[in-house]
N, C-alpha and C positions, 0 to 999 in steps of 0.2 A: 317584673323584675323582683328580686328578692330584696328585703328591706332590713334596717337596723331596727333595734327594738324602741329606741328613743327616737322621736322627731320633735321638731319645735311645735308649737301650736298655732302657728301661721307659717304661710309660705309666699315669700316674696310681699310680704306686708298684709296679705288678706286672710280673713277669718277662716278658720278650718273645722271640719267635723271628722270625726273618728268613726269609721263603721268597721265592725268586725263580722266576717262571715262563718257560720257554723254549720256542719252538717257531715254525712258520712262521705267517704271516697266515692267518687262516680256521681254524685248527685247533680252535679253540673255547676259548683260555686264558681269556679273559675272562669267557665264558660259565660255565666252570667255577667262577671267582673268584666271581662273582655268585650262583651257586647255593648255595655254601657260606656266603657273607656274607649274603644276603637270602632265600634259598631261593626264586629267581625265576630263570626263564628268558627273558634280555634278548633285544630285537629285535640281531640281528648287525650290528656296526659295527667297522671298524678302530681299533686302539690307535694313538694320536700319541704315539710317543716310549716313554712309560712311563705306567702308571696305578698308583696304590696304595690299598690297601684294608686294612683292620684288623678284627679280630672279638676279643672275650674268650671264653674257654672254660675249663671245668674240667679239668683233668688230675690224677687222682690227689689231689682234692681241693685242688688249685694252680691260682689263677687264673693263666692264661698269655693273652697277647696274641699272636696270630696276626698279623705284619704281610707282608702279600703284595705283592709287587712285579710286576706284570703288566708284562711287556716287550713292544715291538712286534717282530712277524716281519718286518715290511716291510723291503727291502733299503736303502732310504735311511736307515732309522734303525739298521741293524745296528751300525756303529761305535759307537753310543753305549752298546749293551747290556751290554759287560764293565764300565761304570761301577757298575753295580747289584749287581755280582757279590760285592764288599767287605762283610763280616760276615755274609754268608747262610750258614745252617747246614743249609738244605734246598734241594735244586733239583728243580723238577716240571717234566719235560721232555715235550712234548705233541705227538702226531702224529694225524691223522686217519686211521680205518682204513679208509675207501673211497679214499684216495690214498696210492699206494706212494711217491710223489716226497716226500711230507711225512715218511714214515718214513726215506728216506734222508738227507733233510737234517736229521732229528733227530740222525742221528750226527754231522754237522758241529757241531752245538750242544753235545753233550756235549763232543767234542774242544776246542772253544772254551772252555768252562767249565773243563774240567781244565787248560787252559795259561794261564788267569789267576786262578785261585781259589789264595788262600794258606792253608793248612792243610787240616781235614778238611770235608768237606761231603757230606751224604746226597742221593741221586741217586734219583728216582722217575722212571720210564719210564711215561708215561701213554698208553693206548690210547684215544682218544676217540670219541665217536659211535658207540657201540656199539648204539644203536637202530636204525643203518642196516645191520644185517647182510647183509641181501640185496645190497647194494653194497660187500661187504668185499673190499678188495684185500690187505690184510696179514693172514695168519694170526696168530690167537692164539699159536700153537707159534713162530713166527718171532719175535714181537717178546719173548715171554718168553725165548727163547734168548739175544737181544741183551742184554735187562736181565741176564740171571744172567751174561754173559761180561764185564760192565762194572762187577759187584757192585752193581748197582741193584737197588731195590724194583719191582714190576710192579703196576700196575692197569688195570682196563678199565672206563671210566667212559661215563657219559652225561649231559651237562649237560642236557639235555631232559627226561629223566625223573628226574634225580637220581641214578642209579644209581651208588654207590660214590664219589660226592662227598665226603660227610661222612668216610668211613673213610680217604679219599686225604689229606685235610687234617689230620684227627686224628693220623693217623700221619705225616705230616710234621712236625706238631708235637711228637709225642713224641720222634721221632728227632733233631729238631734242638734241642729243649730240654737234650738229653743232651749235644750237643756244646757248646752255650754255657755249659753248667755245667762241663764239662771245661776250655773255655777260660778260663773265669774262676777254676777252680782252680790250671791252670798259671800265670797270671798272678800268682796271690799267691804261688804257690812261687818265681817269678823273682824277685819282690820282695824275699822272705826271703833269696834266695840273692846279692843284690847285695853286694859288698864295702862296709864300713862304712868310713869314713876314721879312719885311726889318728892317735890324739892323742898317742901316747908320745913320739914324738921331737920334738914341736913345742915351740918357746920358751915358757916361761910369760910372761904378760902382764906389762909393768913398768907402774909407777905413779911418778908424779913426788912429789917430798917436798911 
């Protein structure tokens, strides 16, 4: 479903992690999200601007809400995408293994993300459509080496079969929630370090007779 830009940091009182999905149109971002959320492989259709999905899951006995922002890869919506980076803790950047072009443009998405994000974010390079191995144009070694070069984690997935989809998003949540917790702790520390008003040199209040 389509979502508003601003959401609370928690849903129903649970901690949440924001995941943004990036990549060219047609690489399977929405299909991956829906495979994770609903366990189905949907009929392909392009995302208009952005779609929002959420799912509750347990991580180390703690209930976490995964908030997934699925951005459009279409050129006409590209200028809007950076608006959805704010507050994200994990970025899932997807390419299609049967299209070298989508792998090359993936590098654009990564650079744009890095130039627009504030603070730390975990990046996941995702080689999707591994069920189409016979049509592969991008080798696993090449994509793994690229992920390593930018300090990202690498996953090879199939939205059609479900291969590694749950593992991908679960890891994105685990890594993302650690960043969210660190940000919250840093904000608390910053608040404690803020200078307090010095009352020693202020004149005492006067009272009339």
